[in-house]
N, C-alpha and C positions, 0 to 999 in steps of 0.2 A: 678586204680590210686594209691590205697594204696599199691598194690604189687610193683608198679614201685618205689614209694618212699622207700619202704623197701629194694629193691635191691640196690638203690643208697646209702642208709645209710650203707648197708653191704659192698659195694665196698669201700666207704670212710674209714670205720673202718678197713678193711683189709689193705689198703694202709698205714694207720697210724701205724698199728702194724708191718708191714713189714720193716719199717725204722729201721736200726740198730743204737743203741745209740753210741756216740763217745767213744772211749777208753780213759781212764784217762791218759795213757802215750803216746798216739798217737797224731797225728796232730789234732788241734781243728776244722778245716774246713772240714775234711773228712766226718763226720757224716752229716753235713749240705749239702754237695754235694750229698750224697746218698738220702737225703730227697727231694732235688730239682729234682733229676733224677727220683725218684719214682713218684712224683706228676706230672712231665711232661709226663711220660709214661702213667699215668692214664688219663691225659687230652687227649692224642692222641688215646688211645685205648678205652676210655669210650663209644664212639658211637658204636663200634663193640660189646662191652660187653652188652650194653643195647639192641642192636638189637638181639643178641643171646638169651638174657633172654626173650625178647618178643616172639621170635620164638620158644621157648621151648614147649614141649608137655603139659606143665601144663596149657597152655592157649588154650581154645577151638577155633577152626577156626571161623571166623566171617561168619555169614549167609548172603549171598547176595541174595536179593529178585529179582526174574525175573522182567523185565519191565512190566508195566501194559498193558493189552490188550485194544486197543482203537478201537471202532467201529465207523466208520464214515457213516453218512447218507447224502444224497444230501440235499442241502439247500432248504427250502420251497419256493415255488413261491408266491410272494406277488404282488397283483394287486392294484395299487393306481390310484386315479383320478388325472387328470392333474391339475396343479395349475392354479387358475384363473388369467387372464391377466387384469391388470388395465391400463387405459389410463392415460397418464400424464396430470396433471392439469396445466393450464397456470399460470405463476407466476404473483402475484399481489403485488403491492407495495403501502404502505400508506405513506402519508407525515409525516415527523417527527413532534412531538408536538411542539407548539410554546410557548416560555417562556413568561409569562405575568406578572411576578413579584411575590413577596411573596403573600401567600394566605391571604385573609382578616381575621382579628381576629374574633373570635366567638362573636355573639351578646350577650350582657350582659343585663339581665333584670334590667332596671333602675327604675321600679316603682312597688310597692306592695300595692294594694288597699284593705282597710278595710271599713266597713260601717261608721265608725266615723272619718276616715282620711286615710292618705296614707304615705308610706315611699318613699322618692326619693333618688337616688344614685347620688352623685356628685363626680367628679374627674375621671381620666382615669387609675389610678393605676401605671402610669409611672412617668409623670411629676408632677401630683398632686395625693395625696393619696385618696383612696376611702373614702367616708363619707356618711353615711345614715342620712337623715334629716327627722323628723316627721313633716307632714303638716296636721293640723286639718281641718275638714270640717267646713265652716262658718255656715251652718245650720244643726241642728241635723236631722238625718233621721226620716222618719215617724214611728210611733209605729207599731208593728206588728198587723195584724187583730185579732179581738177577736175570741175566740174558737167558733165553731158552737154550736148552742143551740139544745136542745133535744126536 
């Protein structure tokens, strides 16, 4: 690749040097015409010049490898078991579910019992707000049994 670039640069340099400058007393366009003619000749002849440079003895001929040798063997014989046959099942249909309305709201614990009284929950949380009310036992619970004697 470097050699190809060097050859191209050499060719462009030679074309630039070969253009004759215009004479001071001559016509002004004559030198320009020669430059245009030289560049046109280079454009037309450059494929031949590059091809000749590539075919020069400086380049070693490309080595072409022979095609690879392919050995073919017969395909192996494979024995398989036959696929099982399944009987078709009869189609069964179930009735669609019946809509019974919205689900019931979860049960709310409305009473929390302690030994000396209980809390009761009033309201539904929608129309009336929830409210816990303490209800004391009318009679106190019996005292705990005495500890066992030794």
